[in-house]
Steps between C-alpha positions, in 0.01 A plus 500: 500500500268210597636134486296417183705749322819390635406139405426606142839672468670170626641671825313248719394157432175480715269717697563524866332586832559868400219442267280247681518657847386176675298489811751457778260258683608230251814463713279407807309231316177701483414390145661148526286185520521391873624134396794660334594699830456165685724300269770774523506439881503128458778503245712748707474287805510147345642505144711812462701580192318273252600630146186498285390621159157641454346524159199712388274434213138521377268271284380717206662581160560837364524679836666852501722460796496794742613541856856359458691823593261541792559161648881519439492827695275347763751214562801742499304724748361235745684182476760406751849537380369568143853535363553124561188406282535398132210624298421432136217677332330595179402861446177713506336492166617148406229274360506166674341165455340250745753327717784727408709611795503878557705529804733274697648583855773282656623546852412410854124435520469705815658806336210547239237221519258726704477728187342226286121611514596853441701421187220282373243775550717765348579308183136377470344859531748664282506233229118483491471874444780518246355213310145647494628822384717354228221301368264811474785680335560208257115489424514865417756450219696803582210725612559710822383316818421703806514352850191574703576248776513755780154418642497129456685382807643618835711819446803324644523308171529817277879542518590135423223452246604827327850365478381176348293701259808689391714184458208364272538805280244748624593834644162674499368453853233681724688586809839612610536202712474270190797691362698526825762236444578588140469886513157520329195708608125479485308599189136568422231765442139523628303251696112464484494709831608819307208455257261423785592831667441675158147343511577270214635778286815343313577824331511704819726222650743525203523877528568520870741226459684690232489817710658322793763316300561727189805323388326152459285369225155388634384152497111513526324215680195472273297219649350682803158561336510164296518699183841466385487647151293800594724590795816436297406737223379760744844490674668510165311803363568681832873410538629486156875427497507480887304174484764240488278189543162362622473206726229258495430307837128372451401233747436157390144504607409822298431553125595830370229727363656484158342159455149608569278399212782312336528131427728351749397140438835396346728626786498578869457875535562512867804684647791611284436300196676519167199637315477798724867594445470467125204729509686747724802512277268546193332798671816662613665472152192620322506821722874559433616379834742237366761621750286368802624172612276238647565334843297210621484349846246290723581118518759474237713180491740365246207295350289815456791711372588213249144495387483882442844478319388206275210728395733791439285702750638867506634511840815692590540420864384216713437548873544181694427457883372203671655241273858615554493427871349143485739312724406141362719479184794307671619421846861453607639243744841431652639149541823376668671295242850451643637413851877516581616458145255206427169490322213496761148609412133430557372209271428635152728805540864537430754745381448622148809610309442841317773673298288829522566544862767766592706520811404813707756720640457571877383865528515608874256775580689817560 
């Protein structure tokens, strides 16, 4: 049983390094900013055993916090004498506002201060992704959102990003790596490459997909020939009940053939537009294919999803990729706010009292 299930059942309070499997080079300072390594040496040799409190926050409202379990486990794994540290933290999935402390660590500076930049980076990346996904999900008004962020960044980000996606409420992901920490697995059907190797024949692609995976419904990718409605109907007539959905992924620089000889002066017909989806739904329904769902992708953001939803566009599933991994939604920082039992902080900073913070039990790695 993975730790996510144990946490759901209340058997553990937080995830540990059994889940995260940190790079052991963290212990050697490989990922630590050089000046943190230098100050550790200075403190050890000149000002040892200074008791400090470090407080972490960011500056944006309505952020879905993520990465807390990860940084707590990081501290318990790599800090010196971690059992002597006092840690107070919020939880993954909490919504936080600007300036709100999400984590406080108290103890001898030389025992944990060298982890500051790694903690900042972890909280920032995870919270950005979780917030992006949550915003897309909210814009969809209950519609299914599928994460297609497997190709938008370095592959090393997939596992953590997939966890943040899960924390935000989306468990449909593209790769096994994205589901690794929470026990999920990759989903999806056909790429454009399959249709290309069928010489543009969407029906052939659907049939050989169904032959290879007979227990699955087929989702036909219908924009390859830039003739969405024609190819969707062809796939539906050929596959019948085996066709579960059609996916429209038209590039923003194209106008689907459906709009040829039609007046498009009152809207933008490029890419996956509302008018194309309404026409597709109408064509499927009129041909008795009401069971076929519509999946849309290509450049979707919360703003575009909200626009589609406001118009009651007949979309069943939104595929969202690039937007979810934008890493500029928030940025965490750590400040020292206490020294040997007295307030001491950089000008303009100071300890912020929060009743939401919970004391974290020390969990040694077994």
